[in-house]
C-alpha positions in Angstrom: 119.5 89.7 109.8 120.0 93.0 107.6 117.3 93.4 105.6 119.7 93.6 102.8 121.3 89.8 103.8 117.8 88.5 103.2 117.0 86.6 99.4 113.0 86.4 100.5 110.4 89.0 101.1 106.5 88.9 102.5 104.4 92.1 101.3 100.8 93.6 100.7 98.9 95.9 100.5 95.5 96.7 102.3 93.0 99.4 101.0 89.2 98.4 99.5 88.7 97.4 95.7 92.6 97.3 95.2 91.8 94.3 92.3 93.2 96.5 89.7 96.3 97.6 91.3 99.8 97.9 89.4 101.8 97.9 92.8 102.6 93.3 93.6 103.7 93.5 90.0 105.6 96.5 89.6 107.2 94.9 93.5 107.2 91.6 92.4 108.9 92.6 89.1 112.2 94.2 90.6 112.6 91.7 93.0 113.1 89.5 89.9 115.6 91.8 87.7 117.0 91.6 91.6 116.8 87.9 91.5 115.0 87.7 94.3 111.8 85.7 95.8 109.1 88.4 96.6 105.8 87.9 97.4 103.1 90.7 97.5 99.6 90.3 98.1 96.6 92.0 98.3 94.5 92.1 101.6 91.2 94.0 100.2 88.8 94.9 103.5 85.9 94.5 100.9 86.4 90.6 99.7 87.0 90.1 103.4 84.4 91.9 104.5 85.9 94.1 107.1 85.1 98.0 108.3 88.1 100.1 107.5 88.8 100.5 111.0 89.9 96.8 111.2 93.4 97.9 109.7 94.9 97.8 112.9 93.8 93.5 113.5 95.0 93.3 109.4 98.7 94.6 110.3 99.2 92.5 113.4 98.4 89.7 112.0 100.7 90.7 108.8 103.1 90.9 111.7 102.9 87.7 113.5 102.1 85.7 110.3 105.8 87.2 110.0 105.3 89.6 106.9 108.2 92.8 106.2 106.1 95.0 105.2 103.2 96.9 104.2 101.6 99.3 102.0 98.7 101.0 102.9 95.7 103.1 100.4 92.8 104.2 100.7 90.9 104.5 103.4 92.8 103.6 105.6 96.0 105.5 105.8 95.0 107.3 109.1 93.2 104.4 110.6 96.1 102.8 110.8 98.6 105.1 112.9 96.9 104.6 115.5 98.8 100.7 115.5 102.3 101.9 114.8 104.7 101.8 117.3 106.8 104.8 115.0 106.1 107.1 112.8 108.6 109.0 110.2 108.4 112.3 110.7 107.7 112.6 107.2 104.6 111.0 107.7 104.3 112.3 111.1 104.0 115.7 109.9 101.5 115.0 107.6 99.1 112.7 109.2 99.2 109.3 106.6 100.7 106.4 106.1 101.3 104.6 103.3 103.9 101.9 103.6 105.0 100.1 107.5 108.1 97.5 107.3 107.8 95.3 110.5 111.9 95.6 112.0 112.9 94.7 115.4 109.1 93.3 116.8 108.1 97.3 115.9 106.1 98.9 113.1 107.1 101.2 111.4 105.1 104.0 109.1 106.0 105.8 106.7 105.1 107.9 104.1 106.2 107.6 100.6 103.6 109.3 98.8 105.0 113.0 99.6 108.6 111.5 98.1 107.7 110.2 95.1 105.4 113.3 94.0 108.6 114.5 95.3 110.8 112.7 92.4 108.2 112.5 89.4 108.2 116.2 89.4 111.4 117.2 90.0 112.4 114.5 86.8 109.0 115.2 84.8 109.0 118.8 85.1 112.6 120.3 86.0 112.9 123.9 85.2 108.8 124.4 86.5 108.2 128.3 87.7 107.0 127.9 91.4 105.5 131.1 92.5 102.0 130.1 92.7 100.4 126.7 92.6 96.7 125.6 92.5 95.9 121.9 94.2 92.7 119.9 93.1 92.1 117.9 95.7 92.2 118.3 99.5 92.2 114.5 100.2 94.4 111.5 101.0 96.9 112.1 98.6 96.0 115.6 98.0 97.7 115.9 101.7 101.0 114.1 100.3 101.1 116.7 97.6 101.2 119.7 98.8 104.0 118.7 101.7 105.7 117.5 98.3 105.2 120.8 95.9 106.1 122.8 99.2 109.9 120.6 100.2 110.6 121.3 96.0 109.9 124.9 97.0 106.5 126.1 95.5 106.5 129.4 97.4 102.3 129.1 98.0 99.9 126.2 97.2 96.2 127.3 97.0 93.9 123.7 98.0 91.0 123.3 95.8 88.2 121.0 96.7 84.7 121.0 97.4 84.5 120.2 100.5 85.4 123.5 101.9 86.7 122.7 105.2 88.7 119.9 104.6 90.9 122.3 102.0 90.7 124.5 105.1 92.7 122.2 107.4 94.9 121.5 104.7 95.7 124.7 104.2 96.6 125.4 107.9 98.0 121.9 108.6 100.1 122.9 105.3 100.7 126.6 107.6 101.3 125.3 110.9 104.0 123.2 109.3 105.9 125.3 106.4 105.0 128.8 107.6 102.6 131.5 107.5 101.1 132.8 104.1 102.0 129.1 102.4 99.4 127.0 101.8 95.4 129.5 101.4 92.2 127.2 100.9 89.4 127.7 98.0 86.2 126.6 96.9 86.2 125.6 93.0 84.2 128.8 91.9 87.1 130.7 92.2 88.9 128.1 89.7 89.0 130.1 86.7 90.5 133.8 88.5 92.8 131.3 89.9 94.2 129.6 87.4 94.5 132.5 84.8 96.7 133.4 87.7 98.9 131.0 87.8 102.1 128.5 87.4 101.5 125.6 88.1 98.0 122.8 88.9 98.4 119.8 90.5 95.4 117.3 90.0 94.4 115.6 92.7 90.8 114.0 92.9 89.9 110.5 91.0 88.4 112.5 88.5 89.8 110.9 84.9 90.4 107.8 86.5 88.9 104.4 84.7 85.5 104.6 86.8 85.4 108.6 86.9 86.2 110.1 83.3 86.0 113.7 82.5 87.5 116.6 83.8 87.8 117.7 87.1 87.0 121.9 85.7 86.5 123.4 82.4 89.6 123.5 79.4 89.2 126.3 78.5 90.8 127.4 81.9 93.7 126.0 80.4 96.2 128.1 78.5 100.1 127.7 77.8 101.5 129.7 80.6 100.5 126.8 83.0 102.1 123.8 83.8 99.9 120.6 85.2 100.7 118.1 87.5 98.7 114.7 87.6 98.1 111.9 90.1 95.9 109.9 88.6 98.0 107.1 86.7 95.0 104.5 85.6 95.1 105.3 82.3 98.4 107.1 82.5 97.2 110.2 79.8 93.5 111.8 81.5 91.4 113.7 80.0 92.8 116.2 81.4 96.5 116.4 80.4 94.9 115.4 77.2 93.7 118.8 76.7 96.5 120.3 78.7 98.7 119.3 76.3 96.5 120.2 73.3 96.7 123.8 74.0 100.7 123.7 74.9 101.0 122.8 78.8 103.9 121.3 80.0 101.8 117.9 81.6 103.3 115.2 84.1 101.8 112.1 84.4 100.8 110.0 87.8 103.2 107.4 86.4 105.9 109.2 88.4 104.6 109.6 91.3 103.4 105.6 91.5 106.6 104.4 90.4 109.1 106.3 92.6 106.1 106.0 95.3 107.1 102.3 95.4 110.8 102.4 94.6 110.8 104.2 98.5 109.0 101.8 99.8 111.2 98.8 98.3 114.0 99.9 99.2 112.2 100.6 103.4 111.4 97.3 102.2 114.3 95.2 101.2 117.1 97.6 101.8 117.8 97.4 98.6 118.7 99.9 95.8 115.1 99.1 93.5 116.3 100.3 89.4 113.5 103.7 89.3 113.9 103.2 85.0 113.2 99.4 84.4 110.1 100.7 87.3 109.0 103.7 85.0 109.6 101.3 81.2 106.7 98.8 83.6 104.3 100.9 84.6 104.3 102.7 81.1 103.7 98.9 79.5 101.6 97.9 82.6 99.3 100.9 82.0 99.0 100.4 77.6 98.2 96.6 78.2 95.5 97.3 80.7 94.2 100.8 78.5 94.5 99.0 75.8 92.6 96.0 76.1 89.7 98.1 77.7 89.3 99.9 74.0 
């Protein structure tokens, strides 16, 4: 049966500490608008009491139980790869999978974090200068975002991470994929000089999330000629974005990436075109409710 001939879907999310995730509501609301029966289950390895390495068993169980697909999040995006039958080119280049589709008896891995950030950036900062960009964070989200910014046409990205080996590893991988000289690695002590000469900064660490409040670097390093793109979306307005807007920076919150990666996953699961404009309104409403109830 073709995907778009179905009207009932069972999908899930595998990861650690995913109870607060907005993915179930984002997917299910869009499915409701399209008249689909759509159940999105959380498969939390912490709740199950299993290690991240159990992701292969969970993927096999989901396939056996008739799931149509899965989203995969921290800390399983790399670990899941060896348990899949096929990787889409983007996922293979990145070495990370956040979406698995079960089709024709095969588990196919995709990465919609890359396309999600790219779509959000193109929509939210369409005229941003792209010569020199600094990115904070070289983890799973950081790798996806770095691929996205170079795909968008950034001439050179400098990856900054407290773990210097991680930054060097990501920069090397980016240069192999996009061409020598497109990426470099740096340590946090060089941030002041780097940001002073940069067109923009992408923030891809957990700092600013409800559980990790604060700024990823001193607000004094921001200047009006710098655009700021955030990956964190809980809350939508992080301390970094508040500080950036206060000094006149063009700023992009993390909600767009969350929506567009979910929209891309929804399309992969169902073969149907999601309404990303409605989904953007959904996340603004849901994040606002969360923030007001926590305040």
